[in-house]
C-alpha positions in Angstrom: 161.6 123.1 98.7 162.5 121.0 95.5 164.3 122.5 92.5 160.2 122.0 90.9 159.1 124.2 93.3 161.9 126.7 93.1 161.7 126.9 89.8 157.7 127.4 89.5 158.4 130.2 91.3 161.2 132.3 90.1 160.3 131.5 86.3 157.1 130.4 86.3 154.9 127.2 85.9 155.7 126.3 82.3 159.4 125.9 83.4 158.2 123.8 86.3 155.9 121.3 83.7 159.0 121.2 81.7 161.4 119.9 84.9 158.2 117.7 85.5 158.1 116.5 82.3 161.8 116.4 81.6 162.1 114.1 84.6 159.4 111.5 83.5 161.2 111.0 79.6 164.5 110.6 82.0 162.5 107.9 84.3 161.1 106.2 81.3 164.3 105.6 79.6 166.3 104.3 82.6 163.5 102.1 83.7 163.3 100.9 79.8 166.7 100.8 79.0 168.5 100.2 82.1 167.0 98.2 84.4 165.0 96.4 82.2 164.8 95.7 78.1 161.5 97.0 76.9 162.3 95.1 73.9 162.0 92.1 76.0 159.5 93.2 78.6 157.1 93.7 75.3 157.2 90.2 74.6 155.1 89.4 77.6 152.4 90.3 78.9 151.5 92.7 81.9 154.8 94.1 83.6 157.0 93.3 86.5 155.5 95.2 89.7 159.0 97.5 89.5 158.6 99.0 86.5 154.8 100.2 86.6 155.8 101.4 90.8 159.2 103.3 89.0 156.3 105.2 86.4 153.9 106.1 89.2 157.1 107.1 91.3 156.9 110.7 89.3 153.0 110.7 89.8 152.6 111.6 85.7 148.7 111.1 85.9 148.5 114.5 88.4 148.3 115.9 84.8 144.8 115.2 85.0 143.6 116.2 88.5 142.7 119.7 90.0 145.0 121.4 91.7 142.1 121.9 94.5 142.7 118.1 95.0 146.9 118.5 95.1 147.0 117.5 90.9 148.7 119.8 88.6 145.8 121.3 87.7 144.0 118.9 84.3 145.8 121.6 81.9 144.7 119.7 78.5 148.4 120.8 76.9 150.3 118.7 80.3 147.7 115.9 79.5 148.9 115.4 76.2 152.7 116.1 76.6 152.8 113.6 79.1 151.0 110.7 76.9 153.2 112.0 74.2 156.4 111.3 76.3 155.4 107.8 77.2 154.2 106.6 73.7 157.5 107.2 72.4 158.8 104.6 74.4 155.5 102.4 74.7 152.3 103.1 73.2 151.1 100.9 75.6 151.6 102.6 78.8 150.5 106.0 76.9 147.1 103.8 76.1 147.2 102.8 80.3 147.9 106.2 81.1 145.2 107.6 78.8 142.5 105.3 79.6 142.8 106.6 83.5 143.0 110.0 82.3 140.6 111.1 79.7 138.3 107.4 80.7 137.8 108.1 85.0 139.8 111.0 86.1 138.3 113.4 83.9 134.8 112.4 83.6 135.1 111.8 87.6 136.5 115.9 87.8 133.5 117.3 85.8 131.1 114.7 86.5 131.5 113.3 90.0 129.9 113.8 93.6 132.3 116.2 95.4 132.0 113.8 98.1 133.7 111.2 96.6 136.3 113.5 94.7 138.7 114.3 97.1 139.3 110.8 98.2 139.8 109.1 95.1 142.3 111.8 94.1 144.2 111.3 96.8 144.8 107.9 96.6 145.9 108.7 92.7 148.5 110.8 93.7 149.7 109.1 97.7 148.8 105.6 96.7 149.1 105.5 92.8 145.6 104.2 92.4 144.5 104.0 88.4 141.1 104.1 87.0 139.3 102.8 83.5 135.8 102.6 82.3 133.4 99.7 81.4 131.1 100.4 78.4 131.2 97.7 76.3 129.8 94.2 76.5 130.0 91.2 74.8 126.6 90.8 72.5 127.1 95.5 72.5 129.5 96.6 71.1 129.4 99.9 68.7 125.5 99.3 69.2 126.6 100.6 73.4 123.2 102.2 73.2 121.3 99.4 73.7 123.7 97.7 76.5 122.0 95.2 79.1 124.0 96.3 81.8 121.2 97.3 84.7 120.4 98.8 87.5 118.1 99.0 90.6 117.9 102.0 93.3 117.8 99.6 96.7 117.9 101.3 100.3 119.8 104.2 99.4 122.5 102.4 97.4 122.2 101.4 93.5 122.6 97.5 92.7 124.2 97.3 89.0 124.3 93.8 87.1 125.7 92.5 83.5 128.6 91.9 81.9 131.5 94.4 80.8 134.2 93.1 78.1 137.5 95.1 76.3 137.6 97.3 79.7 141.5 98.1 79.4 143.2 97.6 82.6 141.2 94.6 83.5 141.6 93.0 87.1 144.3 95.9 87.4 142.7 99.5 87.9 141.6 100.2 91.5 138.6 101.8 90.4 136.2 101.4 87.0 133.5 103.9 86.4 130.9 101.4 84.9 127.6 102.4 82.2 124.3 101.2 83.1 120.5 101.4 82.6 118.2 102.2 84.8 115.9 98.7 85.4 112.3 99.6 85.9 109.6 97.6 88.1 108.4 95.3 84.6 112.1 94.8 84.1 112.4 97.1 80.8 115.5 99.5 80.6 115.5 102.7 80.2 116.5 104.4 77.3 118.9 106.9 79.0 122.7 105.8 80.4 124.3 106.0 83.8 127.7 106.5 84.9 129.0 104.8 88.5 132.4 104.6 90.0 133.1 101.3 91.4 135.7 101.0 94.1 137.5 97.2 93.6 138.9 97.7 96.9 135.7 97.5 98.3 133.9 93.7 97.9 130.1 94.6 97.5 131.7 96.7 94.7 134.1 94.5 93.3 133.9 93.2 89.9 134.4 89.7 88.7 136.7 88.9 86.4 135.6 85.7 84.7 138.2 85.4 82.0 141.5 87.7 80.6 141.7 87.9 77.2 144.7 86.9 75.0 145.0 90.0 72.9 146.9 90.4 69.8 149.0 93.9 71.0 149.2 95.7 73.4 150.4 93.4 76.0 151.2 95.8 79.0 147.3 96.1 79.1 145.0 93.1 80.5 141.5 93.0 78.8 138.8 90.4 79.9 135.2 90.0 80.2 133.9 91.1 83.4 130.9 89.7 85.5 128.8 93.0 86.9 127.0 92.5 90.8 128.0 95.2 92.5 126.2 97.7 95.0 127.6 101.0 95.1 126.9 104.0 97.4 124.2 106.7 96.0 126.6 109.5 96.0 129.2 107.5 93.6 126.5 108.3 90.6 128.1 110.8 88.2 125.7 113.7 87.5 125.3 114.7 84.0 124.1 118.2 83.1 121.3 117.3 81.2 121.3 113.2 80.1 123.1 110.6 80.7 123.6 110.1 77.0 125.2 113.4 76.2 127.5 112.8 79.7 129.1 109.6 77.7 129.3 111.9 73.9 131.2 114.7 76.1 133.4 112.0 77.6 133.7 110.1 74.8 134.5 112.8 72.2 137.1 114.7 75.0 138.7 111.0 74.7 139.1 110.7 70.6 140.2 114.0 70.6 142.7 113.6 73.3 144.3 110.7 71.2 147.5 113.0 69.6 148.5 112.9 72.6 149.5 109.6 72.6 150.0 109.4 68.4 152.5 112.3 69.1 155.4 110.4 70.6 154.5 107.4 69.0 154.6 108.7 65.4 158.3 110.7 66.4 159.7 107.3 67.4 158.7 106.0 64.1 160.5 108.7 62.0 163.4 108.9 64.3 163.8 104.8 63.8 162.7 105.3 60.0 165.6 108.2 59.2 168.1 106.4 61.3 167.7 103.3 60.1 167.6 104.3 56.7 170.7 106.6 57.2 172.3 103.7 58.4 171.4 100.6 56.4 173.1 100.4 52.6 171.7 99.0 49.9 173.7 98.3 46.6 176.2 100.6 48.1 173.6 103.8 48.6 172.5 104.3 51.9 168.4 103.7 52.2 167.7 107.1 52.3 168.8 108.4 49.1 166.2 105.7 47.0 163.1 107.7 46.1 160.4 105.5 47.1 162.8 105.8 50.9 161.9 108.8 51.1 158.5 108.9 49.8 157.6 106.4 52.9 159.2 108.7 55.4 158.0 111.8 54.4 154.6 110.3 54.7 155.8 109.8 58.3 157.0 112.6 58.4 153.4 114.4 57.2 152.0 112.6 59.8 154.5 114.1 62.6 153.0 117.2 61.5 149.3 116.7 61.4 149.5 115.0 65.2 151.1 118.4 66.3 148.5 120.5 64.9 145.6 117.9 66.5 147.9 118.3 69.4 147.5 122.3 69.6 143.9 122.0 68.8 143.8 119.2 71.7 145.1 121.6 73.7 142.9 124.7 73.1 139.3 123.3 72.9 138.8 119.8 74.9 139.1 121.1 78.6 136.6 119.9 81.0 135.2 123.4 81.0 133.8 122.5 77.8 130.8 120.5 76.8 132.2 118.1 73.8 128.7 116.2 73.0 127.5 118.4 70.3 131.5 118.2 68.5 131.4 115.2 66.6 132.9 116.6 63.4 136.1 117.4 65.1 136.7 114.5 67.5 135.7 112.0 65.4 138.3 113.1 62.7 140.8 113.6 65.1 140.1 110.3 66.0 139.9 108.5 62.8 143.0 110.3 60.5 145.6 110.2 63.8 144.7 106.4 64.0 145.1 105.8 60.3 148.5 107.9 60.4 149.8 105.9 63.3 148.9 102.5 61.5 150.1 103.7 58.0 153.5 104.8 59.8 154.2 101.5 61.7 153.5 99.6 58.2 155.8 102.1 56.5 158.7 101.7 59.1 158.1 98.0 59.0 158.6 97.7 55.5 161.9 100.1 55.8 163.0 97.8 58.5 162.1 94.5 56.1 162.9 91.2 58.0 164.7 92.9 60.9 161.6 94.5 61.9 159.7 91.5 61.8 159.9 90.5 65.3 157.4 91.2 68.2 160.6 92.4 70.1 161.5 94.8 67.5 160.3 98.4 67.9 158.4 97.9 64.0 156.6 95.1 64.7 155.3 96.0 67.7 154.2 99.2 66.8 152.5 97.6 63.9 149.9 95.3 65.8 150.2 97.9 68.8 148.7 101.0 67.0 146.0 98.8 64.8 143.4 97.9 67.9 143.2 102.2 67.8 141.5 102.4 64.7 139.2 99.8 66.3 138.1 101.3 69.8 136.2 104.3 70.9 134.5 103.9 68.4 136.1 101.7 64.5 136.9 104.8 62.2 134.4 102.8 59.3 131.7 103.9 61.9 133.5 107.1 62.6 133.8 108.4 59.2 130.8 107.2 58.3 129.5 109.4 61.1 131.3 112.3 60.0 129.7 112.3 56.5 126.0 112.1 58.2 127.7 115.1 60.7 128.2 117.3 56.9 125.3 116.1 55.1 122.6 117.4 58.2 124.4 120.4 58.5 124.4 121.0 54.4 120.7 120.3 55.0 119.8 122.9 57.7 122.1 125.4 55.5 120.5 124.5 52.4 123.2 124.1 50.4 124.3 120.5 48.2 127.6 122.0 47.3 130.7 120.1 48.7 133.1 123.7 48.3 130.4 126.0 48.6 129.9 124.1 52.1 133.7 123.9 53.5 134.3 127.0 52.3 132.2 128.6 54.9 132.5 125.9 57.6 135.3 127.0 60.1 137.1 123.3 60.3 137.8 123.4 57.0 137.3 127.1 55.2 141.0 127.5 54.2 142.4 124.1 54.0 139.4 123.7 50.8 141.3 126.5 48.6 144.1 123.8 48.6 142.0 121.9 46.3 140.7 124.3 43.7 137.7 123.2 41.8 138.1 118.9 42.5 135.6 119.6 45.7 133.2 121.4 43.3 130.4 118.8 43.2 126.5 118.3 44.5 126.7 115.5 47.5 124.0 113.3 47.3 121.8 113.0 50.2 120.9 109.7 49.9 124.4 108.2 49.7 124.8 104.3 50.3 127.0 103.2 53.9 130.2 102.7 52.0 129.8 106.6 49.7 129.4 108.1 53.4 132.6 106.0 54.5 134.6 107.4 51.4 132.8 110.9 51.9 134.1 110.6 55.9 137.3 110.0 55.2 138.0 112.4 52.7 136.3 114.7 55.1 138.7 113.7 57.9 141.5 114.8 56.4 140.6 118.0 55.0 139.8 118.8 58.7 143.6 118.0 59.6 145.2 120.0 57.0 142.9 122.8 58.2 144.1 122.4 61.4 147.9 122.0 60.3 147.0 125.5 58.7 146.3 127.0 61.9 150.3 125.4 63.4 151.4 127.0 60.2 150.1 130.2 61.3 151.7 130.2 65.0 155.0 129.8 64.0 155.3 126.0 62.8 158.2 125.5 60.2 157.3 126.3 57.1 159.2 123.3 55.6 157.1 120.8 57.6 154.1 122.2 56.9 154.6 122.1 53.5 155.3 119.0 52.9 152.3 118.0 55.2 149.8 119.4 53.2 151.3 118.3 49.8 150.6 115.1 51.5 147.2 115.3 52.5 146.2 116.8 49.6 147.7 114.0 47.2 145.6 111.5 49.8 142.8 113.1 49.5 142.7 113.5 45.4 143.2 109.9 45.6 140.4 109.6 47.8 137.6 111.6 45.8 138.9 109.4 42.6 137.5 106.6 44.5 134.4 108.0 45.5 133.8 109.3 42.1 134.0 106.4 40.7 130.7 104.3 40.8 131.5 100.3 41.0 129.4 99.2 43.1 129.9 95.4 44.5 128.3 92.6 46.4 129.1 89.9 47.9 128.6 86.2 46.0 126.9 84.4 49.8 126.9 80.8 48.0 130.5 81.2 46.4 131.7 77.6 46.5 130.0 76.3 43.2 132.3 77.1 39.6 135.2 78.9 41.7 137.1 75.8 42.6 140.2 76.9 40.0 141.8 73.3 40.2 138.9 72.3 37.9 140.2 74.9 34.9 143.3 73.7 34.9 144.4 72.4 30.9 146.6 69.5 30.5 
């Protein structure tokens, strides 16, 4: 009997998971510091085979797999904790695990045909296979519902044709979920979306990689453009509970609300690095940490750490596959947008604190800036999601026939207590015909108020009160600044023919 199994029987599953997580953490530290120099590895694309082999030896993806198929049960708090453990060492590794879990294993668990789940899960556990998701197309990124990849049913199989790109693990994963629209007899495409499992080890199902992209960061993860002309068996089509579009929303909302797992370890790393550097580095005879502006930056990173902790708690209790998240746009989009903004802000602050020392790809500060930036773009650009947050809130306000923001937020379960922190600041009527830029500005406000509500709940559970208090103060200040901009009516427009009369050299006075 293994030590983990013994502890599980004697002391309970929580100890077993602690043992599992500690072993995974130790494995990462060993492979990234003793067997290889991760700062050096981070400047190269991909990973040496032994690195992923060592990481996969503990089967971290088992946390996403149900117990009846040999996994740890798919408990969301375990998934979040493993993602956090990975992201402390490598954000790219955590994203790799997140792609596998949230974009392949969880949708397969919930919507996959029973005939294929067992063999696929077995390959993940025994052969350390990996999986990803292909939705985005060269001409249809944000406009995913108009994708052109199509499928027809032919002799019991499905024939998929199209082009997909920016799928994480391109050319690397053993399985992909591929989205497509049904093609009618006249060549027209249906409105709904379907998902199909493609096995890259089967010649007729293998997607052809046409080009690997030189992605700006996340060097560990291959991205590229893929030509899809494959045939998959009938049982490889996922089975939605209602429509394929709602299945896609459920999948994407679950993935977005699980972003805090990837953010958690990353933000803790940013905080630890900032504290260590600013305690050791002296300027003018004083440690950096004694300077007020330095403390402001570190306090904001610490607030991000606390806010992300609150999000992880919320996610762990709401993101299980037994729940359908298709209608949970407000919480999912708020969590995704705010945590990814916090990640990029924290990385920028660490780079500012470390100065020239950090402005290198092989330094954690410089690497973190470029690696965290795409999190604000993929799975929904933050500008678009902030707009959707406002539109969702405005729709609810119309249904309740309420125009006053304070009155509405005071009754909403995702904002009720957080709204109390703003007094009369939120006491104004919201125009139902806001411009797009105002919708985005309002969405930034709403996303942070939702986050504050989660922080209040974390405080109620017994989290450190000083961290809770500081976090709420930092977020309140940020919301006040955002609201000041929202209320300022200064519309601007692009001057397209700007060249004439805009050469500064013409106005130099001799």
